[in-house]
N, C-alpha and C positions, 0 to 999 in steps of 0.2 A: 456335601454342599459347603462351599467356602464361606468365610466369615462375612464377606460382602453380601452374599445372597441372604444369609440369616438376618442381618440387620435390615436389609431392604424389604424382606417380607414383613418383618415386624412393623416397619414404618407404614406400609400399606394398610395394615389392619387398624391403625389408630388415627390415620390422617383424616383431616376434614376434606370435603369434596373440593376439587379444584375450582377456581374461579376463572371465568372467561369473559372477555369483552370483544365482541366482533367489531372490527373497524368499520366505519359507516359508509365505505365507498364501493362495495361490490356492485356490479351491474345487476339490475333486477332479474330475478329468475335463476341466478347462478349461485352455487355454494360459495361461502367466503373463502377467498384465497389467503387472507391474512387475518390473524387473530392475536390479541394480547391476552395472555392467560397466566395463571399461577399454578405451580406444581403442588403436589400433596404436601410438601414441606415448606411451601411458601415462597419459592423462587419465582420471580417474575420473568417471563420469557415471551418471545414472539414465535408463533407457529405459522409456517407457510405450508398450506395444503396443496401439494402437487399430485393431483389425482392420477392414479395409474402408474406413477413412477416406481421403479424397482428399488432405487437407492434412497438413503437417508443422509442428510448432511447436518452436522452440529457445528455451530460457531459460538465461541465464548470469548469475551473480551474483558480483561481486568485492567484497572488503572495501575500505572507503574511509574516510579520516579526515575527510571532509566531514561536517559536523554534529557533529564531535567536538572539533576544535581551536578553542580560543577565538579565535585570531587569524585564522581562515579566513573569507573572504567566502563565505557560504553559497550565493550565486547564481552563483558560478563554475561549479558543476556544472550548474545550470539552463541557463545559456547553452551550456555544453559539450555537453550532451545534444542540443541542436538543431543546433549548429554542426558537430559531427562528421559529421552526416548531410547537412546542407544546404550546407556550405561547400566541397564538392568533394573528390575523392579520386583515387587512382591510376586512370586510365582514364575519369574523368568530370569534367565542369566543374561549378562551383558551381551549385546549383539543379537539376542534371540528374537527381539521384538519385530525385527524386519521380516523374519520368516513367519511369525505368528500372524501379523497383520496381512501379509501376502496370502497366506492360506485362507484367511477370512475374506479375501477380496477387498480389504479395507485399506484406506490411505489416511494417515494421521500426520499432523504437523503442528509444531509450535512456532510462534513468530513474535517478534518484538519490534516496536517502532517507538518514536518519541512520545512518551506519556502513556503508552499502552503495551500490553502483552496479550497474546491470544492463543487459543487452541482450536483446531478444526479437525473433524473426523468425518470421513465418508465411508459407507459400507452398504452392501446389499441388505435389504430389509430382513431377509432370513437370518442374517448373522448379527443383527442389531445388538442383542443382549451380550453375546460373547465379545464383540469388538468394543462395546462400551465398558465392559468389565476390565478388559485389558488396558484400555486407555486410562481408565480411572486409577488402576494400579500404578501407572507411571506418574500421573499427576499427584497422587496422594503419597506414594511411598517409593520414590525412585532410589536406586542404590547409588548411582553415580560413581561407579568403581574408579579407583584412583588411576589405574592404567588406562582406562577409557577416557578419563578426564585429560590425561597427558596427551593422548592421541588427538583428541578434539582440539586441544589448545595448540599443539604443534602444527596440525593441519591448517588451522586458521591463520597462524602466524606466517606459514609458508604461502598460503593463498594471498594474504594481505601484502606480503612482499612482492609477489608477482603482479598483483593488481596495481600497486603503486608505481610499477615500472611502465605501465601502459600509458601512452600519451593521452588518449581520450579520457581515461580515468583521472589523470592529472588535470586535464582541462575542466572537468566537472568539479573537482575539488577546489580549483582556483576560483571558479564561479561562486561556490559556497563560501569560501573565504571572503570574497568581495561583498556578497550580499548579506551574510550572516555573521561574519567575524569568526573568531576562534573560540567558540564556546562549546558546551556539551551537546547542543543540538547539532552543530556541524559534525562533531565527532560521531554522533549517533548515526547520521546519514552516510558518512564516508567510512567510518571505522577507525579504530585506533592504529597507532603505529605498531609495527611488529614487536618492538621491544616492550611496549605497553601490554600487548597481548601475552607475551611470555611472562609478564609479572602477575598474571591472574592466578589465583590459587583455587583449589577445590572448595575450600571454605567460603570463598567469595561467591561461587556459583550456588552452593547450598543455601547461603543466606538470601540470595536473590530468589531462589525457588520458594523458600519458606515464607517470604513476605509478599510474594506476587500471587501465587495460586491459592486463593482463599475461597471461603463460602460466599463471598460478596462480590461477584462480577458486576460490571456495569451494563453488560449487554449479553443476552443469551438468545440465540436463534436456532430453531430446529425446523428442517424442511424435509418433506417426504409425504407419502400417502399414509399419514398417521392420524389416528383419532386424538382428541384432546387427552383422554386418559392415558394412552400409550406415550404420547409426547411428554406429559408431565412426569410420568414414571421414569422415562429415559433421562430427562434432565436431572432428576434427583440422583439417579444411579451414576451419571457421568461425574457429578461433583461430590459424591458421597465421601465423607471422611476428611474433607479439606478443612483447614483450621477456621474456626469462627472468630476471625480477627479483622480489624479494619485494615483496608489496603492503604499504602502510602499515598500522600498527596501527589497529584500528577499534573498540576497546572504547568503549562509550558509558556514561559515568558520569553518572547523573541524580540531582540533588537535588530532591526534590519536597516540596510542602507542600499536603496535601489537607485541611487543617482547614476546617470549614464557614464560609462567608462569605455575606453578602448584599451584592451590588454592583449599582449602577445606573449604566450608562454613558449620560450625558446628551448626546444628539446633537440639537440643536434642529431641524436640517434633516430629520431622519428623518420619513417619511410615516406610519409606524405603529410599533408596538412589537413586540419579540420577547422572549419569556420562555424561560429556559433553566434546567434543573436538571442537576447534574453530580456525579459521585462516583467515587472510585477503585475499580479492579478489581485483583485480583492480577496481578503482572507475568507476562509470558510464561514466564520461567524457573521460575515456580512451577507453571505448567500452565494452558493455555488449554482451556476446557471448551466442548463443544457446548451444554451447558445454558445458557451465557451468552446465546447467540443466541436460544434459545427464550424465555428469561426477558425479554429486552429486546423481543422481538417481541410477547410477550403483554402487556407493559407499555405499549409505545408504538407498536406497529405498527397497521395498519389494523384498526379495530374493537377495539383494545386497551383496557386498563383506563383509561388516561388519556383516550382519545378519548371513551369512554362517560361518564366522570365529568364531563368538561367539557361534553359535550352535555346531560347531565341537569341539572347545576348552573347552567350559564351559558346554556343554551338556544341554544348556538352550535356550529356544526360546524367548530371549529378543527382543523387537521391538525398532528400532532406527529410529528417524525422522530427516530430515534435513530442515533447513530454512536459508534463506539469509536475513540479516538485512541491510537496507539502511540508512546510517547516512548522510542524504543530498545527494548531487551528488558527494561528494568528497571522500566518504569512503563506503566500503561494506565489510562485512565479513560473513562467513558461520558458522553455528553451527550445530553439529550433537549430538543428545542426546538420552538417553533412561534410563528407570528404571532398576536397577540391585539390587540383594540381597546385603545387606550391607557387608556380609562376603566375597562377590565376587568382590568388587570394584577394589581391586588391580589387580586381575587376568584379569578382564574385561579391565582395563586401558592398561595393557601390550598387550592384544590381539587386542584392537582397534588400538593402535599405530603401532603394527606390520602389521596389515592388511592394514592400510593406507600407510605404507612404501612400501609394495609390490605393492599396487595399483599405487602409485606415480611413481614407477619405471617401470610402464607399463607391469608388469608381471601378472596382473589379466585380464582375458578375458572380453570383453564387446560385447553384442549382439546389435551392432549399427544399423543393418538393422531393427530389431524389434522396437528399440526405435524410429527410424526415421519414421517408418510406423505409430506408435501410435501417434507421434507428428503431422504428416500430417493429420491423421483422426480427431484429436482434433481440429486442425486449420480449417479444412474444415467445421466441425460442428459449430465452433465459428463464422465463417464469415457469416453464414446464420441466426444467431441470433443477433438481434440488440444490446442487452445488452452485449453479449459476444464480438461482433465485436468492439463495442465502448470501452470496457475495454482493449482489445488487442491493439487497435490503441493508446489509451492513454498511455499505458505502453511502446509501441514502441517509441512514441514521447518523453516521459520522459527520456528514457534510450538511445536514439540516435540510435535505430535500424531502419532498413529499413521497412517501413510499407508495402512494396510490399509482405511481407510474407502472408498477408491476401489474396492477389490476386492469388498468385501462390505458395502455400506452398511447392509443390513438387520440383519446380525449386530452391526455396530459400534454402531448407534443403538438396538439393543434394550437396551443398557446404560443408556440414558437413561430413567429411570423417574420416577414421581411423587416417590419418596423421594429420588432423587439430585438432582432439580431443586430440591426444597425445601431439602435440605441445602446445596446450592450457594448458593441465594438467601440464606439466613440466615448462612452461614459466610463468604461472599465479597463479597456486595454491601453497600454502606454501610447502616448503620442510618438510619432516617428523619432523626434529629437530625444526621447526619453529611453531609447533602447541602449542596452549595453552590448558591445560587440567584442568578442574574444576569439582568439585563434591559438592553436598549438601548431608549431611548424619547426622544421629544421633550419629555416631561414629567419634570422632575427629581424630582417627588414621586410618581411612579407606583408605586414599590415601597417601601412603608413600612418604616422601620428600616434601609434600605440605606445603604452607604457610596457616596456619589455621586462619580463621577469624570467627567472630560471628555476623557480620552485613555486608550487601553488600558494604557500603561505605568504609569499611576497605580494599577493594580490591586494592585501589589506592596505598596502601603502600606495596604491595607484588611485589618483583622484581626478 
């Protein structure tokens, strides 16, 4: 029996009974899907009971000052997330973890974003103990071998160099420069320059690991067909041996500038042009609404208003995608983009802005019943899947939404009405004149009236 197992058994013998609080919203006659509980060692966690599911998902989130401190190299965490798992641990050699987890049918990952770092683990229920023990070894005592560190660092620097040469990535970075300026948050979202990546040392990564993965996460979620006793025991085992120290402060202060601009990023080597419109949304702390997703899907999703407008005006089947970027909890913005022929950028720009104006004035129809039905079906499927349910709950907790949506999506989404959608559109989405329009193109004159730049960082000077 290894040292972890001995310590674990000892803790079970002396621990007090776990405490549970069933959330008050399960439909009558059904077992609770969600519960707030405490492990035998006192860790607060949320359990999602997915009856009959074979797999188990664990999500743990810690506060982190990466993406917050101006002096921090933001890619220390990027390297660390890979190195902790690939660079060896107690009981395994560098590179061996991939085979160990694969043999267990398990998937493990670490991630970092502005103000947070996290660990997730998925495995078949039958291999729960073995997979948790292996994951804990990497969290608690990673070797982070020097040669593996150098490989991870060099790979990241090379990937960063390649990514920065892509016109679309340059366009996204220019938008972040315009909206967020050149601070640690932008660097966290985009990544550091290749030379800054090469300046990272193994000691930097070890210090990040030591101060990030502690006995004091801010969120723990476990999902599967687990009893309270098994879930609590698993949570304690997953975090066993982590240092009992306070995590670094992680408040993300964001200074944003969402005033409308027209910017063209001139990249002569680009093979085509990409057009983008973007605008601010209320921050998470003001409330994230399901209406936002419905609106953006109706505007820029398959068969949406923009698609139909471009197809009718330009006689072209351009595809536009939408995305919402989260700059910490204090700022959000959407971007809608698509490739267009360089000669058609000006016409596509006028068509997109006109289509958005019609949409914003509530003159464009929405099939809300169909959208709501698809959302309910998706949430119903999600809540029966441990990985999907844990992801949804984590997102709801992070964004201040009611986790009751997992229990009863029909009742929750019934509150999304034509009236609430239109109110949200005109009260929260930017007015047509408040949109920022950007393009990347091989033609410096493709977007009339634009501030022309040749590098993303120059976007901060466009007014």
